[in-house]
C-alpha positions, 0 to 999 in steps of 0.5 A, spaced: 500 500 500 502 506 497 502 513 502 497 516 498 492 509 499 494 510 506 492 517 507 485 515 503 484 510 508 485 514 514 481 519 511 475 515 510 476 512 517 475 519 519 469 521 515 466 514 517 467 515 525 464 522 524 458 519 521 458 514 526 458 519 532 453 524 528 449 518 527 448 520 520 450 516 513 457 516 511 455 519 504 452 525 507 458 526 512 462 525 505 458 530 502 459 535 507 466 534 507 467 535 499 463 542 500 467 544 506 474 542 502 471 546 495 470 552 499 477 552 502 480 550 496 477 556 492 481 561 496 487 557 498 494 558 496 497 553 500 493 546 499 497 541 503 493 542 510 486 543 506 484 536 509 485 538 516 481 544 516 476 541 512 475 536 517 475 541 523 469 545 519 465 538 518 466 537 525 464 544 527 458 543 522 456 537 525 456 539 532 452 546 530 447 541 527 446 536 533 446 542 538 440 545 534 436 538 534 437 537 542 433 542 546 437 546 551 436 542 558 435 536 555 440 530 557 443 530 550 444 538 551 449 538 557 455 542 556 461 539 555 468 542 556 
């Protein structure tokens, strides 16, 4: 397995883990990732770190999405540090 295949495999595992955590289909999380990556790539001069920033943005988006679905004060809406 080459370095690129290893990176792709790690990338897929990370997206699958995010999907599992968010209780969403993996293809939906992959679509969100593609949107975030494309948005970042549009203005990027250095593209080496785009996947890292795209994953960070996906996590934030999924977190905001779950916060909207969970009413404050419910068991799932407990504040975290």
